C-alpha positions as CSV (number, residue, x, y, z in Angstrom):
1,M,-12.1,50.8,-16.0
2,S,-15.8,51.0,-16.8
3,I,-17.4,48.8,-19.4
4,P,-19.7,50.4,-21.9
5,Y,-23.3,49.6,-21.2
6,R,-23.9,48.4,-24.8
7,L,-21.3,45.6,-24.4
8,L,-22.8,44.1,-21.2
9,P,-25.5,41.9,-22.8
10,G,-23.0,40.2,-25.1
11,M,-20.6,39.6,-22.3
12,L,-23.2,38.2,-20.1
13,L,-24.4,35.8,-22.8
14,G,-20.8,34.7,-23.4
15,A,-20.3,34.0,-19.7
16,A,-23.6,32.0,-19.6
17,A,-22.6,29.9,-22.6
18,L,-19.2,29.2,-21.0
19,L,-20.8,28.1,-17.7
20,G,-23.3,26.0,-19.6
21,G,-20.5,24.3,-21.5
22,C,-18.8,23.4,-18.2
23,A,-22.0,22.1,-16.7
24,G,-22.5,19.9,-19.8
25,N,-19.1,18.2,-19.3
26,P,-19.0,17.2,-15.6
27,L,-15.9,15.5,-14.2
28,P,-16.1,11.7,-14.0
29,P,-17.1,10.4,-10.6
30,V,-14.3,9.2,-8.3
31,S,-14.3,5.7,-6.9
32,W,-12.6,5.4,-3.6
33,V,-10.9,2.0,-2.9
34,R,-9.0,0.6,0.1
35,L,-7.0,-2.5,1.0
36,P,-9.4,-4.9,2.6
37,G,-8.9,-5.6,6.3
38,E,-9.1,-9.3,6.0
39,A,-6.2,-11.0,4.1
40,P,-7.1,-13.6,1.5
41,A,-6.5,-17.2,2.3
42,L,-3.0,-18.5,1.4
43,A,-2.1,-22.0,0.6
44,A,-1.7,-24.1,3.8
45,A,1.8,-24.1,5.2
46,P,3.3,-25.5,8.5
47,A,3.0,-22.8,11.2
48,P,6.5,-21.4,11.9
49,Q,7.6,-21.6,15.5
50,V,8.3,-17.9,16.1
51,Q,9.8,-17.1,19.4
52,G,10.0,-13.9,21.4
53,V,8.0,-10.7,21.7
54,W,8.1,-8.9,18.4
55,Q,8.0,-5.2,17.6
56,L,7.4,-3.8,14.1
57,M,9.4,-0.7,13.7
58,T,7.7,2.2,12.0
59,P,7.5,3.7,9.5
60,V,7.4,0.9,7.0
61,L,9.2,2.6,4.1
62,L,7.6,2.8,0.6
63,P,8.8,4.4,-2.6
64,G,8.1,8.1,-2.7
65,Y,5.9,7.9,-5.8
66,L,3.4,5.8,-3.9
67,D,2.8,8.7,-1.5
68,R,-0.3,9.9,-3.3
69,D,-4.0,8.9,-3.5
70,A,-3.9,7.7,-7.1
71,L,-3.9,4.0,-8.0
72,L,-1.0,4.0,-10.4
73,V,-0.7,1.7,-13.4
74,P,2.0,1.3,-16.0
75,Q,2.3,3.6,-19.0
76,G,4.9,2.4,-21.5
77,A,8.2,0.9,-20.5
78,A,8.9,3.2,-17.5
79,G,6.0,5.5,-17.1
80,L,3.1,5.6,-14.6
81,Q,-0.4,7.0,-14.9
82,A,-3.4,7.2,-12.5
83,L,-6.1,4.6,-13.1
84,G,-8.9,6.9,-14.2
85,G,-11.4,7.9,-11.6
86,T,-9.9,5.6,-8.8
87,R,-8.3,6.9,-5.6
88,W,-7.0,5.3,-2.5
89,A,-9.3,6.1,0.5
90,E,-6.4,5.5,2.9
91,P,-2.8,6.4,2.1
92,L,-0.6,3.3,1.5
93,R,1.9,4.7,4.0
94,D,-0.8,4.1,6.7
95,A,-2.5,1.0,5.3
96,V,0.6,-1.0,4.6
97,P,2.1,-1.1,8.2
98,R,-1.3,-1.5,9.8
99,L,-2.3,-4.5,7.6
100,L,1.3,-6.0,7.6
101,R,1.3,-6.0,11.4
102,Q,-2.1,-7.7,11.4
103,D,-0.9,-10.4,9.0
104,L,2.3,-10.9,10.9
105,A,0.3,-11.5,14.1
106,R,-1.7,-14.1,12.3
107,E,1.4,-15.8,11.0
108,F,3.3,-15.6,14.3
109,G,0.3,-16.7,16.4
110,A,1.1,-13.8,18.8
111,P,0.7,-10.0,18.9
112,V,3.2,-7.8,17.0
113,W,3.7,-4.5,18.8
114,V,4.4,-1.0,17.5
115,A,5.5,2.1,19.5
116,P,4.3,3.4,21.8
117,L,4.5,0.1,23.7
118,P,2.0,-0.6,26.5
119,P,3.3,-0.8,30.0
120,G,4.9,-4.2,30.8
121,V,5.8,-5.0,27.1
122,S,9.5,-5.4,26.4
123,P,10.2,-6.6,22.9
124,T,12.9,-9.2,22.4
125,R,12.9,-9.0,18.6
126,Q,12.6,-6.0,16.3
127,L,11.5,-6.1,12.7
128,R,12.2,-3.4,10.1
129,V,10.6,-3.5,6.7
130,E,11.0,-1.6,3.5
131,L,9.0,-2.0,0.3
132,T,11.1,-1.1,-2.7
133,A,8.3,-1.8,-5.2
134,F,4.6,-2.3,-4.8
135,D,3.4,-1.8,-8.3
136,V,1.0,-3.0,-10.9
137,A,3.0,-5.1,-13.3
138,N,3.7,-4.1,-16.9
139,D,3.0,-7.6,-18.4
140,G,-0.5,-8.4,-17.4
141,P,-2.9,-7.9,-14.5
142,A,-0.6,-8.5,-11.5
143,V,1.2,-6.7,-8.6
144,Q,4.9,-6.8,-8.2
145,L,6.3,-6.5,-4.7
146,R,9.9,-6.2,-3.7
147,A,10.9,-5.9,-0.1
148,R,13.8,-6.1,2.3
149,W,13.6,-6.6,6.0
150,S,15.9,-7.0,9.0
151,L,15.4,-9.0,12.2
152,A,17.3,-7.7,15.2
153,D,17.9,-8.3,18.9
154,P,17.1,-4.9,20.6
155,K,20.0,-5.5,23.0
156,G,22.4,-5.8,20.2
157,A,23.7,-9.2,21.3
158,R,24.1,-10.3,17.6
159,P,24.0,-8.4,14.3
160,P,20.7,-8.1,12.5
161,A,19.7,-10.7,10.0
162,V,18.8,-9.2,6.7
163,F,16.5,-10.7,4.0
164,D,14.8,-9.7,0.8
165,A,12.1,-11.1,-1.5
166,A,10.6,-10.3,-4.9
167,F,7.4,-11.9,-6.2
168,T,4.5,-11.3,-8.5
169,T,0.9,-11.8,-7.4
170,A,-1.6,-12.3,-10.2
171,A,-4.8,-10.3,-10.3
172,A,-8.2,-11.7,-11.5
173,G,-8.5,-8.8,-14.0
174,S,-7.3,-5.3,-14.8
175,G,-10.1,-3.4,-13.0
176,A,-9.6,-1.4,-9.8
177,N,-11.2,-4.0,-7.5
178,E,-9.1,-6.9,-8.9
179,L,-5.9,-4.9,-8.7
180,V,-6.6,-3.8,-5.1
181,A,-7.3,-7.5,-4.2
182,A,-3.9,-8.4,-5.7
183,H,-2.2,-5.7,-3.6
184,R,-3.8,-7.1,-0.5
185,Q,-2.7,-10.7,-1.3
186,A,0.8,-9.6,-2.0
187,L,1.0,-8.1,1.6
188,A,-0.2,-11.4,3.1
189,Q,2.4,-13.3,1.1
190,L,5.1,-10.9,2.4
191,A,4.0,-11.5,6.0
192,R,4.4,-15.3,5.4
193,R,7.9,-14.8,3.9
194,I,8.9,-12.7,6.9
195,A,7.4,-15.3,9.4
196,E,9.4,-18.1,7.7
197,T,12.7,-16.2,8.2
198,A,11.7,-15.1,11.8
199,A,11.3,-18.7,12.8
200,T,15.0,-19.5,12.1
201,A,17.0,-16.3,12.0
202,L,17.3,-15.5,15.8
């Protein structure tokens, strides 16, 4: 269908005004955040005597709603919303197992392996971890972490030992950087809890 010539100037002006309005309201800039590689210092504790060659089984399971790039914060009693303009630069499904493995190696004082195993490495202990919550708390700037894990003998000589933990890690503030730091500290605390059970379970 052809457009009458006399209507074209008005249509062009309207389109220009629309584009000008869009240009005058740009989207807010996005800040990309990541969990720091180095864990924060925890209170001193006796080093657990962890025996054996350990393998962290992957994946480390996370709630499905965390499988997105938004940093989620509470909205009301049960809702969640994205913290405006803030995105995870690395998916939590990748960052959590990588950093948990690093923290466990520090707590164990020995390497923690993941598949594929290098030649000559034969694990004598296997660790499975699931995070059932890894959330910004409703009642103040903090991160709530709930996890369960099992410690097993790969040869099945005895049944797996199963544990769980739930704790809250305070954040220094409600901004993105403070909440990210609290997420990282919570992971380090989880590694210590796991190390404490690994020292006595098998």
